N, CA, C, O and CB atoms as a CASP TS submission, in Angstrom:
PFRMAT TS
TARGET T0000
AUTHOR 0000-0000-0000
METHOD Language model
MODEL 1
PARENT N/A
ATOM      1  N   MET     1     -12.602 -67.424  51.943  1.00  0.00           N
ATOM      2  CA  MET     1     -11.584 -66.408  52.082  1.00  0.00           C
ATOM      3  C   MET     1     -12.199 -65.000  52.062  1.00  0.00           C
ATOM      4  O   MET     1     -11.758 -64.115  52.794  1.00  0.00           O
ATOM      5  CB  MET     1     -10.547 -66.553  50.973  1.00  0.00           C
ATOM      6  N   PHE     2     -13.215 -64.805  51.220  1.00  0.00           N
ATOM      7  CA  PHE     2     -13.877 -63.505  51.135  1.00  0.00           C
ATOM      8  C   PHE     2     -14.546 -63.141  52.452  1.00  0.00           C
ATOM      9  O   PHE     2     -14.512 -61.984  52.870  1.00  0.00           O
ATOM     10  CB  PHE     2     -14.907 -63.505  50.008  1.00  0.00           C
ATOM     11  N   GLY     3     -15.152 -64.119  53.103  1.00  0.00           N
ATOM     12  CA  GLY     3     -15.831 -63.876  54.375  1.00  0.00           C
ATOM     13  C   GLY     3     -14.856 -63.434  55.450  1.00  0.00           C
ATOM     14  O   GLY     3     -15.183 -62.565  56.259  1.00  0.00           O
ATOM     15  N   LEU     4     -13.675 -64.010  55.475  1.00  0.00           N
ATOM     16  CA  LEU     4     -12.655 -63.635  56.448  1.00  0.00           C
ATOM     17  C   LEU     4     -12.182 -62.207  56.210  1.00  0.00           C
ATOM     18  O   LEU     4     -12.036 -61.433  57.156  1.00  0.00           O
ATOM     19  CB  LEU     4     -11.468 -64.604  56.383  1.00  0.00           C
ATOM     20  N   ALA     5     -11.946 -61.859  54.961  1.00  0.00           N
ATOM     21  CA  ALA     5     -11.510 -60.505  54.634  1.00  0.00           C
ATOM     22  C   ALA     5     -12.606 -59.499  54.968  1.00  0.00           C
ATOM     23  O   ALA     5     -12.322 -58.437  55.523  1.00  0.00           O
ATOM     24  CB  ALA     5     -11.124 -60.405  53.147  1.00  0.00           C
ATOM     25  N   PHE     6     -13.839 -59.816  54.639  1.00  0.00           N
ATOM     26  CA  PHE     6     -14.957 -58.930  54.947  1.00  0.00           C
ATOM     27  C   PHE     6     -15.093 -58.751  56.458  1.00  0.00           C
ATOM     28  O   PHE     6     -15.306 -57.636  56.933  1.00  0.00           O
ATOM     29  CB  PHE     6     -16.269 -59.484  54.351  1.00  0.00           C
ATOM     30  N   GLY     7     -14.972 -59.830  57.207  1.00  0.00           N
ATOM     31  CA  GLY     7     -15.064 -59.763  58.665  1.00  0.00           C
ATOM     32  C   GLY     7     -13.949 -58.917  59.264  1.00  0.00           C
ATOM     33  O   GLY     7     -14.183 -58.153  60.200  1.00  0.00           O
ATOM     34  N   LEU     8     -12.757 -59.047  58.737  1.00  0.00           N
ATOM     35  CA  LEU     8     -11.632 -58.264  59.226  1.00  0.00           C
ATOM     36  C   LEU     8     -11.837 -56.778  58.921  1.00  0.00           C
ATOM     37  O   LEU     8     -11.587 -55.929  59.776  1.00  0.00           O
ATOM     38  CB  LEU     8     -10.319 -58.764  58.602  1.00  0.00           C
ATOM     39  N   ILE     9     -12.282 -56.469  57.728  1.00  0.00           N
ATOM     40  CA  ILE     9     -12.542 -55.075  57.360  1.00  0.00           C
ATOM     41  C   ILE     9     -13.661 -54.498  58.223  1.00  0.00           C
ATOM     42  O   ILE     9     -13.577 -53.350  58.661  1.00  0.00           O
ATOM     43  CB  ILE     9     -12.908 -54.966  55.863  1.00  0.00           C
ATOM     44  N   PHE    10     -14.690 -55.270  58.465  1.00  0.00           N
ATOM     45  CA  PHE    10     -15.802 -54.825  59.303  1.00  0.00           C
ATOM     46  C   PHE    10     -15.332 -54.552  60.728  1.00  0.00           C
ATOM     47  O   PHE    10     -15.683 -53.528  61.314  1.00  0.00           O
ATOM     48  CB  PHE    10     -16.925 -55.872  59.307  1.00  0.00           C
ATOM     49  N   PHE    11     -14.536 -55.468  61.288  1.00  0.00           N
ATOM     50  CA  PHE    11     -14.017 -55.305  62.649  1.00  0.00           C
ATOM     51  C   PHE    11     -13.119 -54.071  62.745  1.00  0.00           C
ATOM     52  O   PHE    11     -13.243 -53.292  63.690  1.00  0.00           O
ATOM     53  CB  PHE    11     -13.238 -56.562  63.081  1.00  0.00           C
ATOM     54  N   LEU    12     -12.230 -53.888  61.790  1.00  0.00           N
ATOM     55  CA  LEU    12     -11.327 -52.738  61.810  1.00  0.00           C
ATOM     56  C   LEU    12     -12.097 -51.424  61.640  1.00  0.00           C
ATOM     57  O   LEU    12     -11.725 -50.405  62.221  1.00  0.00           O
ATOM     58  CB  LEU    12     -10.269 -52.874  60.707  1.00  0.00           C
ATOM     59  N   SER    13     -13.157 -51.451  60.852  1.00  0.00           N
ATOM     60  CA  SER    13     -13.992 -50.261  60.687  1.00  0.00           C
ATOM     61  C   SER    13     -14.686 -49.896  61.996  1.00  0.00           C
ATOM     62  O   SER    13     -14.745 -48.723  62.362  1.00  0.00           O
ATOM     63  CB  SER    13     -15.034 -50.485  59.582  1.00  0.00           C
ATOM     64  N   LEU    14     -15.209 -50.891  62.697  1.00  0.00           N
ATOM     65  CA  LEU    14     -15.843 -50.631  63.991  1.00  0.00           C
ATOM     66  C   LEU    14     -14.835 -50.115  65.002  1.00  0.00           C
ATOM     67  O   LEU    14     -15.135 -49.207  65.776  1.00  0.00           O
ATOM     68  CB  LEU    14     -16.513 -51.896  64.522  1.00  0.00           C
ATOM     69  N   LEU    15     -13.646 -50.689  64.997  1.00  0.00           N
ATOM     70  CA  LEU    15     -12.588 -50.242  65.907  1.00  0.00           C
ATOM     71  C   LEU    15     -12.210 -48.789  65.604  1.00  0.00           C
ATOM     72  O   LEU    15     -12.065 -47.983  66.523  1.00  0.00           O
ATOM     73  CB  LEU    15     -11.343 -51.162  65.792  1.00  0.00           C
ATOM     74  N   PHE    16     -12.051 -48.457  64.337  1.00  0.00           N
ATOM     75  CA  PHE    16     -11.725 -47.090  63.941  1.00  0.00           C
ATOM     76  C   PHE    16     -12.818 -46.120  64.382  1.00  0.00           C
ATOM     77  O   PHE    16     -12.511 -45.045  64.897  1.00  0.00           O
ATOM     78  CB  PHE    16     -11.526 -47.006  62.422  1.00  0.00           C
ATOM     79  N   LEU    17     -14.078 -46.478  64.193  1.00  0.00           N
ATOM     80  CA  LEU    17     -15.185 -45.608  64.596  1.00  0.00           C
ATOM     81  C   LEU    17     -15.233 -45.418  66.109  1.00  0.00           C
ATOM     82  O   LEU    17     -15.535 -44.324  66.588  1.00  0.00           O
ATOM     83  CB  LEU    17     -16.510 -46.182  64.105  1.00  0.00           C
ATOM     84  N   ALA    18     -14.939 -46.472  66.861  1.00  0.00           N
ATOM     85  CA  ALA    18     -14.925 -46.370  68.321  1.00  0.00           C
ATOM     86  C   ALA    18     -13.805 -45.434  68.787  1.00  0.00           C
ATOM     87  O   ALA    18     -14.009 -44.619  69.686  1.00  0.00           O
ATOM     88  CB  ALA    18     -14.753 -47.766  68.956  1.00  0.00           C
ATOM     89  N   ILE    19     -12.638 -45.553  68.181  1.00  0.00           N
ATOM     90  CA  ILE    19     -11.522 -44.675  68.536  1.00  0.00           C
ATOM     91  C   ILE    19     -11.843 -43.238  68.169  1.00  0.00           C
ATOM     92  O   ILE    19     -11.564 -42.322  68.944  1.00  0.00           O
ATOM     93  CB  ILE    19     -10.230 -45.126  67.838  1.00  0.00           C
ATOM     94  N   LEU    20     -12.420 -43.032  67.009  1.00  0.00           N
ATOM     95  CA  LEU    20     -12.789 -41.686  66.573  1.00  0.00           C
ATOM     96  C   LEU    20     -13.839 -41.076  67.505  1.00  0.00           C
ATOM     97  O   LEU    20     -13.746 -39.901  67.859  1.00  0.00           O
ATOM     98  CB  LEU    20     -13.317 -41.719  65.130  1.00  0.00           C
ATOM     99  N   ALA    21     -14.820 -41.856  67.895  1.00  0.00           N
ATOM    100  CA  ALA    21     -15.854 -41.362  68.816  1.00  0.00           C
ATOM    101  C   ALA    21     -15.245 -40.981  70.164  1.00  0.00           C
ATOM    102  O   ALA    21     -15.622 -39.965  70.747  1.00  0.00           O
ATOM    103  CB  ALA    21     -16.953 -42.426  69.015  1.00  0.00           C
ATOM    104  N   PHE    22     -14.310 -41.787  70.660  1.00  0.00           N
ATOM    105  CA  PHE    22     -13.634 -41.480  71.922  1.00  0.00           C
ATOM    106  C   PHE    22     -12.844 -40.183  71.805  1.00  0.00           C
ATOM    107  O   PHE    22     -12.880 -39.350  72.710  1.00  0.00           O
ATOM    108  CB  PHE    22     -12.704 -42.633  72.332  1.00  0.00           C
ATOM    109  N   GLU    23     -12.130 -40.009  70.696  1.00  0.00           N
ATOM    110  CA  GLU    23     -11.349 -38.786  70.494  1.00  0.00           C
ATOM    111  C   GLU    23     -12.245 -37.553  70.448  1.00  0.00           C
ATOM    112  O   GLU    23     -11.923 -36.531  71.053  1.00  0.00           O
ATOM    113  CB  GLU    23     -10.533 -38.885  69.206  1.00  0.00           C
ATOM    114  N   VAL    24     -13.356 -37.639  69.741  1.00  0.00           N
ATOM    115  CA  VAL    24     -14.288 -36.510  69.655  1.00  0.00           C
ATOM    116  C   VAL    24     -14.875 -36.204  71.024  1.00  0.00           C
ATOM    117  O   VAL    24     -15.024 -35.039  71.393  1.00  0.00           O
ATOM    118  CB  VAL    24     -15.416 -36.806  68.647  1.00  0.00           C
ATOM    119  N   TRP    25     -15.212 -37.253  71.782  1.00  0.00           N
ATOM    120  CA  TRP    25     -15.763 -37.089  73.127  1.00  0.00           C
ATOM    121  C   TRP    25     -14.770 -36.352  74.028  1.00  0.00           C
ATOM    122  O   TRP    25     -15.162 -35.435  74.750  1.00  0.00           O
ATOM    123  CB  TRP    25     -16.121 -38.463  73.735  1.00  0.00           C
ATOM    124  N   MET    26     -13.495 -36.736  73.997  1.00  0.00           N
ATOM    125  CA  MET    26     -12.489 -36.090  74.830  1.00  0.00           C
ATOM    126  C   MET    26     -12.202 -34.669  74.348  1.00  0.00           C
ATOM    127  O   MET    26     -11.958 -33.777  75.160  1.00  0.00           O
ATOM    128  CB  MET    26     -11.201 -36.915  74.839  1.00  0.00           C
ATOM    129  N   PHE    27     -12.228 -34.457  73.042  1.00  0.00           N
ATOM    130  CA  PHE    27     -12.002 -33.114  72.494  1.00  0.00           C
ATOM    131  C   PHE    27     -13.102 -32.163  72.950  1.00  0.00           C
ATOM    132  O   PHE    27     -12.815 -31.057  73.409  1.00  0.00           O
ATOM    133  CB  PHE    27     -11.939 -33.156  70.950  1.00  0.00           C
ATOM    134  N   VAL    28     -14.345 -32.580  72.829  1.00  0.00           N
ATOM    135  CA  VAL    28     -15.475 -31.750  73.256  1.00  0.00           C
ATOM    136  C   VAL    28     -15.417 -31.503  74.752  1.00  0.00           C
ATOM    137  O   VAL    28     -15.705 -30.395  75.206  1.00  0.00           O
ATOM    138  CB  VAL    28     -16.810 -32.411  72.880  1.00  0.00           C
ATOM    139  N   ASP    29     -15.052 -32.512  75.524  1.00  0.00           N
ATOM    140  CA  ASP    29     -14.938 -32.341  76.969  1.00  0.00           C
ATOM    141  C   ASP    29     -13.848 -31.327  77.305  1.00  0.00           C
ATOM    142  O   ASP    29     -14.023 -30.506  78.205  1.00  0.00           O
ATOM    143  CB  ASP    29     -14.644 -33.687  77.650  1.00  0.00           C
ATOM    144  N   ALA    30     -12.737 -31.378  76.599  1.00  0.00           N
ATOM    145  CA  ALA    30     -11.650 -30.424  76.858  1.00  0.00           C
ATOM    146  C   ALA    30     -12.093 -29.003  76.541  1.00  0.00           C
ATOM    147  O   ALA    30     -11.747 -28.074  77.271  1.00  0.00           O
ATOM    148  CB  ALA    30     -10.403 -30.785  76.030  1.00  0.00           C
ATOM    149  N   VAL    31     -12.841 -28.820  75.480  1.00  0.00           N
ATOM    150  CA  VAL    31     -13.313 -27.487  75.106  1.00  0.00           C
ATOM    151  C   VAL    31     -14.320 -26.960  76.125  1.00  0.00           C
ATOM    152  O   VAL    31     -14.309 -25.770  76.441  1.00  0.00           O
ATOM    153  CB  VAL    31     -13.943 -27.514  73.704  1.00  0.00           C
ATOM    154  N   ARG    32     -15.178 -27.816  76.636  1.00  0.00           N
ATOM    155  CA  ARG    32     -16.242 -27.394  77.556  1.00  0.00           C
ATOM    156  C   ARG    32     -15.840 -27.406  79.025  1.00  0.00           C
ATOM    157  O   ARG    32     -16.616 -26.952  79.866  1.00  0.00           O
ATOM    158  CB  ARG    32     -17.430 -28.275  77.375  1.00  0.00           C
ATOM    159  N   ASN    33     -14.664 -27.905  79.360  1.00  0.00           N
ATOM    160  CA  ASN    33     -14.253 -28.053  80.750  1.00  0.00           C
ATOM    161  C   ASN    33     -14.009 -26.675  81.376  1.00  0.00           C
ATOM    162  O   ASN    33     -13.083 -25.968  80.978  1.00  0.00           O
ATOM    163  CB  ASN    33     -12.982 -28.930  80.849  1.00  0.00           C
ATOM    164  N   PRO    34     -14.837 -26.296  82.354  1.00  0.00           N
ATOM    165  CA  PRO    34     -14.678 -24.960  82.952  1.00  0.00           C
ATOM    166  C   PRO    34     -13.461 -24.849  83.879  1.00  0.00           C
ATOM    167  O   PRO    34     -13.035 -23.739  84.198  1.00  0.00           O
ATOM    168  CB  PRO    34     -15.929 -24.598  83.727  1.00  0.00           C
ATOM    169  N   LYS    35     -12.905 -25.961  84.308  1.00  0.00           N
ATOM    170  CA  LYS    35     -11.764 -25.932  85.216  1.00  0.00           C
ATOM    171  C   LYS    35     -10.433 -25.697  84.494  1.00  0.00           C
ATOM    172  O   LYS    35      -9.425 -25.406  85.137  1.00  0.00           O
ATOM    173  CB  LYS    35     -11.699 -27.227  85.989  1.00  0.00           C
ATOM    174  N   LEU    36     -10.425 -25.820  83.179  1.00  0.00           N
ATOM    175  CA  LEU    36      -9.197 -25.603  82.420  1.00  0.00           C
ATOM    176  C   LEU    36      -9.102 -24.150  81.988  1.00  0.00           C
ATOM    177  O   LEU    36     -10.107 -23.526  81.647  1.00  0.00           O
ATOM    178  CB  LEU    36      -9.140 -26.533  81.194  1.00  0.00           C
ATOM    179  N   THR    37      -7.879 -23.613  82.006  1.00  0.00           N
ATOM    180  CA  THR    37      -7.673 -22.264  81.483  1.00  0.00           C
ATOM    181  C   THR    37      -7.680 -22.325  79.958  1.00  0.00           C
ATOM    182  O   THR    37      -7.650 -23.405  79.367  1.00  0.00           O
ATOM    183  CB  THR    37      -6.333 -21.650  82.011  1.00  0.00           C
ATOM    184  N   ASP    38      -7.721 -21.161  79.337  1.00  0.00           N
ATOM    185  CA  ASP    38      -7.724 -21.122  77.874  1.00  0.00           C
ATOM    186  C   ASP    38      -6.448 -21.731  77.293  1.00  0.00           C
ATOM    187  O   ASP    38      -6.495 -22.423  76.276  1.00  0.00           O
ATOM    188  CB  ASP    38      -7.882 -19.681  77.385  1.00  0.00           C
ATOM    189  N   ASN    39      -5.312 -21.474  77.940  1.00  0.00           N
ATOM    190  CA  ASN    39      -4.051 -22.052  77.461  1.00  0.00           C
ATOM    191  C   ASN    39      -4.043 -23.575  77.589  1.00  0.00           C
ATOM    192  O   ASN    39      -3.567 -24.274  76.695  1.00  0.00           O
ATOM    193  CB  ASN    39      -2.871 -21.460  78.235  1.00  0.00           C
ATOM    194  N   GLU    40      -4.571 -24.088  78.706  1.00  0.00           N
ATOM    195  CA  GLU    40      -4.641 -25.541  78.884  1.00  0.00           C
ATOM    196  C   GLU    40      -5.565 -26.173  77.843  1.00  0.00           C
ATOM    197  O   GLU    40      -5.257 -27.229  77.290  1.00  0.00           O
ATOM    198  CB  GLU    40      -5.128 -25.886  80.303  1.00  0.00           C
ATOM    199  N   LYS    41      -6.687 -25.525  77.583  1.00  0.00           N
ATOM    200  CA  LYS    41      -7.601 -26.030  76.549  1.00  0.00           C
ATOM    201  C   LYS    41      -6.921 -26.078  75.201  1.00  0.00           C
ATOM    202  O   LYS    41      -7.056 -27.054  74.464  1.00  0.00           O
ATOM    203  CB  LYS    41      -8.856 -25.164  76.466  1.00  0.00           C
ATOM    204  N   LEU    42      -6.181 -25.012  74.872  1.00  0.00           N
ATOM    205  CA  LEU    42      -5.468 -24.957  73.595  1.00  0.00           C
ATOM    206  C   LEU    42      -4.442 -26.075  73.490  1.00  0.00           C
ATOM    207  O   LEU    42      -4.348 -26.733  72.454  1.00  0.00           O
ATOM    208  CB  LEU    42      -4.784 -23.603  73.425  1.00  0.00           C
ATOM    209  N   ILE    43      -3.682 -26.293  74.540  1.00  0.00           N
ATOM    210  CA  ILE    43      -2.651 -27.341  74.520  1.00  0.00           C
ATOM    211  C   ILE    43      -3.284 -28.718  74.372  1.00  0.00           C
ATOM    212  O   ILE    43      -2.833 -29.520  73.554  1.00  0.00           O
ATOM    213  CB  ILE    43      -1.798 -27.289  75.802  1.00  0.00           C
ATOM    214  N   TRP    44      -4.321 -29.000  75.152  1.00  0.00           N
ATOM    215  CA  TRP    44      -4.979 -30.308  75.056  1.00  0.00           C
ATOM    216  C   TRP    44      -5.586 -30.513  73.669  1.00  0.00           C
ATOM    217  O   TRP    44      -5.440 -31.583  73.078  1.00  0.00           O
ATOM    218  CB  TRP    44      -6.069 -30.443  76.135  1.00  0.00           C
ATOM    219  N   CYS    45      -6.258 -29.501  73.157  1.00  0.00           N
ATOM    220  CA  CYS    45      -6.923 -29.645  71.852  1.00  0.00           C
ATOM    221  C   CYS    45      -5.914 -29.804  70.720  1.00  0.00           C
ATOM    222  O   CYS    45      -6.105 -30.643  69.840  1.00  0.00           O
ATOM    223  CB  CYS    45      -7.819 -28.435  71.578  1.00  0.00           C
ATOM    224  N   LEU    46      -4.853 -29.017  70.730  1.00  0.00           N
ATOM    225  CA  LEU    46      -3.824 -29.185  69.701  1.00  0.00           C
ATOM    226  C   LEU    46      -3.166 -30.555  69.803  1.00  0.00           C
ATOM    227  O   LEU    46      -2.866 -31.186  68.790  1.00  0.00           O
ATOM    228  CB  LEU    46      -2.763 -28.083  69.818  1.00  0.00           C
ATOM    229  N   GLY    47      -2.946 -31.006  71.024  1.00  0.00           N
ATOM    230  CA  GLY    47      -2.393 -32.350  71.208  1.00  0.00           C
ATOM    231  C   GLY    47      -3.304 -33.420  70.653  1.00  0.00           C
ATOM    232  O   GLY    47      -2.845 -34.376  70.028  1.00  0.00           O
ATOM    233  N   MET    48      -4.602 -33.260  70.883  1.00  0.00           N
ATOM    234  CA  MET    48      -5.549 -34.254  70.364  1.00  0.00           C
ATOM    235  C   MET    48      -5.643 -34.211  68.844  1.00  0.00           C
ATOM    236  O   MET    48      -5.899 -35.232  68.206  1.00  0.00           O
ATOM    237  CB  MET    48      -6.929 -34.032  70.970  1.00  0.00           C
ATOM    238  N   ILE    49      -5.439 -33.039  68.266  1.00  0.00           N
ATOM    239  CA  ILE    49      -5.478 -32.937  66.809  1.00  0.00           C
ATOM    240  C   ILE    49      -4.251 -33.588  66.181  1.00  0.00           C
ATOM    241  O   ILE    49      -4.363 -34.282  65.171  1.00  0.00           O
ATOM    242  CB  ILE    49      -5.575 -31.471  66.380  1.00  0.00           C
ATOM    243  N   PHE    50      -3.072 -33.364  66.779  1.00  0.00           N
ATOM    244  CA  PHE    50      -1.836 -33.823  66.155  1.00  0.00           C
ATOM    245  C   PHE    50      -1.351 -35.196  66.616  1.00  0.00           C
ATOM    246  O   PHE    50      -0.664 -35.881  65.858  1.00  0.00           O
ATOM    247  CB  PHE    50      -0.774 -32.833  66.411  1.00  0.00           C
ATOM    248  N   VAL    51      -1.687 -35.617  67.832  1.00  0.00           N
ATOM    249  CA  VAL    51      -1.197 -36.898  68.345  1.00  0.00           C
ATOM    250  C   VAL    51      -2.335 -37.911  68.507  1.00  0.00           C
ATOM    251  O   VAL    51      -2.104 -39.039  68.944  1.00  0.00           O
ATOM    252  CB  VAL    51      -0.485 -36.691  69.688  1.00  0.00           C
ATOM    253  N   HIS    52      -3.516 -37.525  68.169  1.00  0.00           N
ATOM    254  CA  HIS    52      -4.733 -38.336  68.116  1.00  0.00           C
ATOM    255  C   HIS    52      -5.002 -39.160  69.374  1.00  0.00           C
ATOM    256  O   HIS    52      -5.111 -38.576  70.452  1.00  0.00           O
ATOM    257  CB  HIS    52      -4.658 -39.252  66.949  1.00  0.00           C
ATOM    258  N   PRO    53      -5.112 -40.463  69.292  1.00  0.00           N
ATOM    259  CA  PRO    53      -5.645 -41.216  70.430  1.00  0.00           C
ATOM    260  C   PRO    53      -4.749 -41.213  71.654  1.00  0.00           C
ATOM    261  O   PRO    53      -5.242 -41.385  72.769  1.00  0.00           O
ATOM    262  CB  PRO    53      -5.892 -42.620  70.023  1.00  0.00           C
ATOM    263  N   VAL    54      -3.467 -41.025  71.485  1.00  0.00           N
ATOM    264  CA  VAL    54      -2.573 -41.069  72.642  1.00  0.00           C
ATOM    265  C   VAL    54      -2.909 -39.947  73.610  1.00  0.00           C
ATOM    266  O   VAL    54      -3.055 -40.189  74.808  1.00  0.00           O
ATOM    267  CB  VAL    54      -1.100 -40.969  72.201  1.00  0.00           C
ATOM    268  N   ILE    55      -3.033 -38.738  73.117  1.00  0.00           N
ATOM    269  CA  ILE    55      -3.345 -37.594  73.979  1.00  0.00           C
ATOM    270  C   ILE    55      -4.773 -37.694  74.512  1.00  0.00           C
ATOM    271  O   ILE    55      -5.031 -37.278  75.641  1.00  0.00           O
ATOM    272  CB  ILE    55      -3.154 -36.271  73.210  1.00  0.00           C
ATOM    273  N   ALA    56      -5.689 -38.226  73.738  1.00  0.00           N
ATOM    274  CA  ALA    56      -7.065 -38.397  74.219  1.00  0.00           C
ATOM    275  C   ALA    56      -7.094 -39.363  75.401  1.00  0.00           C
ATOM    276  O   ALA    56      -7.832 -39.140  76.361  1.00  0.00           O
ATOM    277  CB  ALA    56      -7.984 -38.912  73.083  1.00  0.00           C
ATOM    278  N   ILE    57      -6.313 -40.414  75.342  1.00  0.00           N
ATOM    279  CA  ILE    57      -6.241 -41.373  76.453  1.00  0.00           C
ATOM    280  C   ILE    57      -5.590 -40.729  77.667  1.00  0.00           C
ATOM    281  O   ILE    57      -6.055 -40.912  78.792  1.00  0.00           O
ATOM    282  CB  ILE    57      -5.455 -42.637  76.036  1.00  0.00           C
ATOM    283  N   VAL    58      -4.512 -39.972  77.447  1.00  0.00           N
ATOM    284  CA  VAL    58      -3.842 -39.270  78.552  1.00  0.00           C
ATOM    285  C   VAL    58      -4.800 -38.272  79.189  1.00  0.00           C
ATOM    286  O   VAL    58      -4.880 -38.192  80.415  1.00  0.00           O
ATOM    287  CB  VAL    58      -2.561 -38.545  78.053  1.00  0.00           C
ATOM    288  N   TYR    59      -5.523 -37.513  78.381  1.00  0.00           N
ATOM    289  CA  TYR    59      -6.505 -36.555  78.895  1.00  0.00           C
ATOM    290  C   TYR    59      -7.570 -37.270  79.719  1.00  0.00           C
ATOM    291  O   TYR    59      -7.964 -36.788  80.781  1.00  0.00           O
ATOM    292  CB  TYR    59      -7.162 -35.777  77.738  1.00  0.00           C
ATOM    293  N   TYR    60      -8.031 -38.409  79.235  1.00  0.00           N
ATOM    294  CA  TYR    60      -9.056 -39.173  79.949  1.00  0.00           C
ATOM    295  C   TYR    60      -8.596 -39.518  81.364  1.00  0.00           C
ATOM    296  O   TYR    60      -9.347 -39.333  82.322  1.00  0.00           O
ATOM    297  CB  TYR    60      -9.400 -40.458  79.179  1.00  0.00           C
ATOM    298  N   PHE    61      -7.373 -40.016  81.501  1.00  0.00           N
ATOM    299  CA  PHE    61      -6.897 -40.451  82.817  1.00  0.00           C
ATOM    300  C   PHE    61      -6.441 -39.294  83.702  1.00  0.00           C
ATOM    301  O   PHE    61      -6.602 -39.361  84.921  1.00  0.00           O
ATOM    302  CB  PHE    61      -5.762 -41.429  82.650  1.00  0.00           C
ATOM    303  N   ILE    62      -5.882 -38.246  83.128  1.00  0.00           N
ATOM    304  CA  ILE    62      -5.363 -37.146  83.939  1.00  0.00           C
ATOM    305  C   ILE    62      -6.441 -36.133  84.302  1.00  0.00           C
ATOM    306  O   ILE    62      -6.491 -35.681  85.446  1.00  0.00           O
ATOM    307  CB  ILE    62      -4.239 -36.449  83.207  1.00  0.00           C
ATOM    308  N   VAL    63      -7.294 -35.767  83.370  1.00  0.00           N
ATOM    309  CA  VAL    63      -8.256 -34.688  83.606  1.00  0.00           C
ATOM    310  C   VAL    63      -9.674 -35.216  83.798  1.00  0.00           C
ATOM    311  O   VAL    63     -10.317 -34.892  84.796  1.00  0.00           O
ATOM    312  CB  VAL    63      -8.229 -33.702  82.447  1.00  0.00           C
ATOM    313  N   TYR    64     -10.170 -36.018  82.869  1.00  0.00           N
ATOM    314  CA  TYR    64     -11.584 -36.417  82.880  1.00  0.00           C
ATOM    315  C   TYR    64     -11.942 -37.243  84.124  1.00  0.00           C
ATOM    316  O   TYR    64     -12.945 -36.963  84.781  1.00  0.00           O
ATOM    317  CB  TYR    64     -11.908 -37.221  81.616  1.00  0.00           C
ATOM    318  N   LEU    65     -11.138 -38.246  84.447  1.00  0.00           N
ATOM    319  CA  LEU    65     -11.464 -39.095  85.594  1.00  0.00           C
ATOM    320  C   LEU    65     -11.401 -38.329  86.910  1.00  0.00           C
ATOM    321  O   LEU    65     -12.226 -38.556  87.796  1.00  0.00           O
ATOM    322  CB  LEU    65     -10.520 -40.284  85.649  1.00  0.00           C
ATOM    323  N   LYS    66     -10.433 -37.424  87.051  1.00  0.00           N
ATOM    324  CA  LYS    66     -10.338 -36.646  88.283  1.00  0.00           C
ATOM    325  C   LYS    66     -11.544 -35.743  88.453  1.00  0.00           C
ATOM    326  O   LYS    66     -12.025 -35.552  89.570  1.00  0.00           O
ATOM    327  CB  LYS    66      -9.059 -35.817  88.295  1.00  0.00           C
ATOM    328  N   ARG    67     -12.043 -35.180  87.348  1.00  0.00           N
ATOM    329  CA  ARG    67     -13.185 -34.279  87.434  1.00  0.00           C
ATOM    330  C   ARG    67     -14.479 -35.020  87.714  1.00  0.00           C
ATOM    331  O   ARG    67     -15.361 -34.474  88.376  1.00  0.00           O
ATOM    332  CB  ARG    67     -13.317 -33.488  86.160  1.00  0.00           C
ATOM    333  N   THR    68     -14.617 -36.236  87.235  1.00  0.00           N
ATOM    334  CA  THR    68     -15.873 -36.960  87.418  1.00  0.00           C
ATOM    335  C   THR    68     -15.946 -37.720  88.739  1.00  0.00           C
ATOM    336  O   THR    68     -17.012 -38.219  89.103  1.00  0.00           O
ATOM    337  CB  THR    68     -16.071 -37.920  86.282  1.00  0.00           C
ATOM    338  N   GLN    69     -14.852 -37.815  89.447  1.00  0.00           N
ATOM    339  CA  GLN    69     -14.872 -38.562  90.720  1.00  0.00           C
ATOM    340  C   GLN    69     -15.331 -37.699  91.860  1.00  0.00           C
ATOM    341  O   GLN    69     -15.407 -38.166  92.996  1.00  0.00           O
ATOM    342  CB  GLN    69     -13.500 -39.126  91.037  1.00  0.00           C
TER
END
């Protein structure tokens, strides 16, 4: 039983770290994106701070993918 609990905690910790890394990556990209105006940067960054992964995922599909293609 201990091994199962440890494995679950380990998996959830890795998942949390992956989500956090993705959020930081999108936040830094939003700050450094030269195509965004200052107001757009502010809106995206505040959204990422308060709504966390949802806005980071939306930013990824709406802004990041279009810029990298």
